[in-house]
N, C-alpha and C positions, 0 to 999 in steps of 0.2 A: 504491500499500498503504501502511493508516495504521500508526501509531505504536503497538505494543503494548505496554501498560503492566502487564501480567501476565499469567502462565499458569496455569491450574484443570486440577491431574491426578484424573480421577475413576474408580475402578474399572470395568471392562467392566459389561454392563448387565446380563449372567449369567454364571455360576460359571464359568471358565472363557476368559471372553470378553477380549481385549486392552483396558488400559487407554486411558482417552480422554484427550485434551488440547484445550482448550477457551481460545482465544483471545481476551482481552480488548482490546481498543482503549483506549489512554489517554483519548479521549474520551468511552468509557462509564463510567470509572473512577466511582465514587460511594464508597459506605461499605460495610463486609462486612453483610450481611442486609440490613436496611432502615432510612432515616431514621425515628427513634422518638425521641418526648420522654417517660422512664420517669416523670417527675413525672406527667404528662398523663394517661399511660397508668393509673398510680394512682389519679388524681383521676376517671375514669372508673369505672375498676371499682368503685373506692367508693359513687361518688354515684350513676351509672346503671348498674348490673351486665347484665350480656348474660345475654338469655333465647333458648332455643330459640324459631323463627319457626314449632316445633310449636303452642307457647303463644301466644309475643303477636301471629302472623300466623292465628290459628286460623283464622278465618271465611275467608279466601283460601285457605287448604290446602283446606280442605272443596269449597270454589265447584269450586277448581284440579282435588280427585278427580273431582267430578261431571263436569266439562270431558271429561276424559282417558276417564272410561267411557263414553262417547256413543262413543267408537272402539274396535269390540270386540276387535279383536287386541291393542291397549295395555291393556284390560280386564281378560284374562285372564293377557298379562304380568303386571303388576301383583300381581295373585291368586296367579297361581304363585309370585312373589319372594315375597309375603309368608307364605303359607305355610312356604315352605322357609328364606327366613329367620328365621324366630319364634323355631325352635329353636335359632337361635347366637345371638340377642341375650337368650334366658333362658339358658345354659349362658357367655356373656359376664360376665354380671351375678352371679355365682355365683361368680367368681375369684378374688375380694378376699376373700375369707373362706376359701378352700383353703389349708391348711398346707402347706411346703415338703416336699419328700418325702425330701430328703437332708439332714446335714449341712454347712454352708457350707465351705470350705476354707480361705475369707478372701482369696484371690486376687481381681484385676481379671476378671471374666471379660465385657467389653467384648467383648471379639475373639469369645468362644466366642458370645455371643449376635448377634454381626451372621452369625458364620457358618452359624448355623442359619437364621435369616432368609434367607441367599443361597440354603440347602439348599432351602429352603420355596418358593422362586422371585419371592422381593422383589427389586424393582429396584434400591430404594433402602431403607439403612437408617442410620440415626443417633441419637446419644443427646444429649439436653438436660436440663434441669430442668426438671418439671411448671409450667407458668405458673397459677398459679393465680387472676391478673386475668381471661384468658378463660374461666374455667369457668358456665356456667348458673348462674341462681340458682337454677331448680329442684335443680342435681345438685352446691350446695358441699357440701352432706353425704355424699355418696357418693364421691368420690377419697381413697384410703388414703397414697399413697406418691409420694416426692419424686423419681424420676426418670421421664422420657418415652421411652420406645424408639420410634422413629417410626419409620413403615414405608410404602412404597409397592409399590404390586401393580400392571404394565401390564394396563393393557386394549387388546382385540386391536386390530390397525392395520387392517386391511381394515375391519369392518364400522363402526369409528368414520370411513371416511371417506365413509361415507354419511349422515350425520345431516345432515337427521335424518328418521329412518326408524326403522321398527321393528325392522329387524337389529339397528341399535346401539344400540335401549333392551334389545334381548336381550342382549348381550353387557356393556352398560352393571348392569346386575341381576345378572348372571352372576359378573360379576369381582366386585362386593361378598361376595357369598356364599363364594367361592373364597377370597378374602381373611379372613372373617371367619373362617373355618374352621382356615384357616395359622394364625392369629393365637392360635386356644387351645389348635394347638399346642407355638407358642413359650412361650405362658404355661406350659403341663407341662414343658418344656425348664426353666425357669429356674428352676420349683422342683424339679425334679432337681439343679437347681445350690446346693440352700439354701436360697432366695430364693423372697420373696413376688413376685406378679405379679397386676396387675388389667386383664383386657380392655378397652377400651375401643373398644366397637363403631362400625364406620365405619358403620351405620344407628340406632344408639341414642345419638349425639355427648355427651360432657360439657361440650363447646364447639368453638368453632371451632381447628382442627390447625392449621393452614397458619402461627400465630406461632411454635410450636414447631417444624416442620420448616422455617423458615428460620432458628432458631435453632441447629438442629442440622445447617445448611450443605448442608442436601438441595435448597437451589432457591431461587428467588426469586417473589417476590407479582406477577402478572401484571397488565397492563393488563386484562383480561378476570376480573378476579379469584381466577381459579383458580392454584394453587400450579405454577411451570414449573419442574420436572424439568432437571435434564441430557440425560437419554436420550429422553425422551419427551414432553417438557413437559407441558403438564396431561393427558394424554391417558395416566390411573393413576389410581386409589382409595387415600386414605390413611386411614390408621386408626393408634391411637397405643398403648401398652400400658405402663401405671405399675409401679413395680415399688422393692423398698427394695434392691436387690442392689446390691454393690459392684461401680462404675462408673468409667467416664471421659468426661465432657462433651464434645459435638463442639463448632466453633464456624461460627458465620456466614461465610460467603461473600458475597465480593464478584464476582457472574458477568458485571455488566454490564448484567443484565436491567434495572434498574431505569431508568436511562437506554435501555436498546435499546427499549424500550417503547412510549416517547414519539416516537423516529423512526418506528417501523415503523409501529402506528395501524390493521394489518390487520383488527383485531378490531373496533375502534368503528367504524371503517368499514363493515365488512360488519354487524352488528348490525341484526337485521329491526325491533328493536323500536326501536333508538336509545336502548338504554338503558346504553350505555359512556359513560364522561365521557372528554372528548377528554385533559383538564389533570388534575393529581393537585391533588389537595386533603390538607388536613391534616384528619384523621380522629379522632376518641378518639386522639391522640397520635401517629398513624402517616402518614407521608406517601405517599398510596395513589392511584390510577384508582377513584373509585366508581363502583359498581353502583348502579344508578337499578330499585329493585325493583318500583316501579309498572308499569316500562313493560318488565322481563323477565317477571314470572312468567304473564304472559297471553299472551304467545308461546310457552312453557313448556308450559303448559295445554293449548291448542288446536294443537300442534302438533310431536306427538312428543316432548315433552320440550328442543326446540330443540338446544342446545347446539352450535350455530355458532362461537359463538367459541370453543370447542375446535378445531372439524374446519379452521376457517381459520389458523391461528394457525402461522406456519411451523416455529416450535419444536419443536410437537406432531409436523409431519408429515415432518419433516429431523432432527431432533435438533439442540442446544443445541451443541457442537463442527462440522458444518458450517455449520448458518447464522452463525455467529459468524467462523469460517473466510473465508466470501463475502463477508460485510459488511466485515472487515480487509482485503480483497483490492482489492476495488468499490467501497465505500462504500456500497451497496445492498443491500436488505433482497430475501433468496433467497424468488424467489414470488410477492412481491410486483406487484398487477396483471394475473394471470394466471389463466388459466380454471381450473388444475390445483388451484392452492389456493384460490380464493377463490369459486368458481362452487357456488353450493348450489341443490338443489331444495325446496319445500316443496309438500308436499300440495295439493293442491286450487288452489296458486297458480301454480304453473310455475316456470319455472328461470331461477336469476338469474345473469350473469356479477358479472365488475370492472363498479363502476360504480352495478349496479341493485340495487334494494332493492324489497320487497314495496308495498306503502301500504295503511294499518289506517283505519279511520274511527275518531275520537275515542271511540265507545260502545265500541268494542270495548277499551280501557284502562280506561273509565269504570266498566264494567259491574261489575266488579273487588272484591268487597267489603274491606275495612280492617280491621286488627287483629284483637282477638279476639271472640268470639262475641257476648259479652254488650252489648262495646259499640257494635259494629256493627249491634245491634238499637235502640240509644239514637239513633244517628246514621241508622239509618231513620228511625225515629219523629219525628224533629225535621224530616228532609228533606220526610217528606210532609204534615206542619203547617203547613210553607214554600208546600208549594205548593197546600196549599186553602185559604190564606188566614188559618192559625192555627188554624183550627178541629180539633181531635182527634176522630175518629170512634170509634163502638164495632169499628170495625170492625182499624183501628189500631190501638187497643189492643189486640184478639186476637192480631192477629199479632206486636206487638209481647211480650205474655205469651207467646208459642208459643215465640220466638225465644230469651229472656230464659230461660227455662227447661230450652231445649236446651244453651243456652249453660252455665248452673249445672250440669249435670248430667254434662257431658262427661267423661271420664275426659285429665288430663294426660299419662297414660303410654305409651310407642310403644307396647307391646306390646295394651294394652288398647283402645288407637286401630285395633291391627290387629283385635283381636277383636270391635269396633261396626260395620267395616266391611261395605256390604252390597253392595257394587259395582256398583248400582245393574241 
């Protein structure tokens, strides 16, 4: 039995559920939240502000959608999701301009907001300061209020265990919509308390939300790049609502996950694209396991959204309390090396058990375009010129002109992107 350094007590997953106690062995203790250097985070935010991949990786986004749409069921799922989700995104965008519907009492409303969120089905809710350092450059002028209500909604267990699959993609999309609709209800509730609220849609992000969830004590950043929450690990969808309400901020928590992921490594070992780094690096002022995007998106595009890193995470499958208790008692990672946790099937490739990974040709990854459409047009022209011995033909210039005009004419707005989709 390992020596326990401290215990974390969390509310039950749903209203009426018993509290859970998560033991954190002394050897897994690091810091509350995540190791970070605020000066570096400030510098990167100032000199290299973040931008959504819908903009700075537009070429690969459009390519990925085209690949996905060759799968008939996936095309229909994406089309249905966009049609049903569009009104939710549009409604969320209007919330920041809506006035309160009552006069504020001046009392702290933190617990009232949390109770309402739990009533609406959110499994985790916490409050922290909105961190503008993580706002996408294209959204800088949109964010209005200083406090972030962080909300996590469970994705159903059974379909998630079939990842990668059509069923998993259906529940993935439907969870976003359920969560988005519930977020609009919370905004109305905050307005009824006499305050303003701005819904940040989970499908129209203003930036990466995970740093604020960590700051609010709702989980830890895992090696897979997902937020690992106490009850369901990465098997949830997250969103935030910003507000000017009178609230109290929660504090970050050391769940032991920052060190545990270095021991576990199941997602790193099982990633079919070998896209997860085994060792942590310092990236934009934060110590983390870095995702290798160029090896992740091609697999996601071709194989039903992938998500294998979610499926094989023991925290997702068994819950943090169960996993950490087992580790404290045995020094072992629950489920590691078993087919129950690590096995998965890839459409057209077959089944892969512990220690087995699919093999892809180099071109599988190299065929994905990078950057925005305009830059990719230029990179393609340069490559063609090099391959032709330096000659630039009229055909090359015509292709470059066509792609450049397409890129310059593309909207950078999520709603307009949906309107432009043709779902081939």
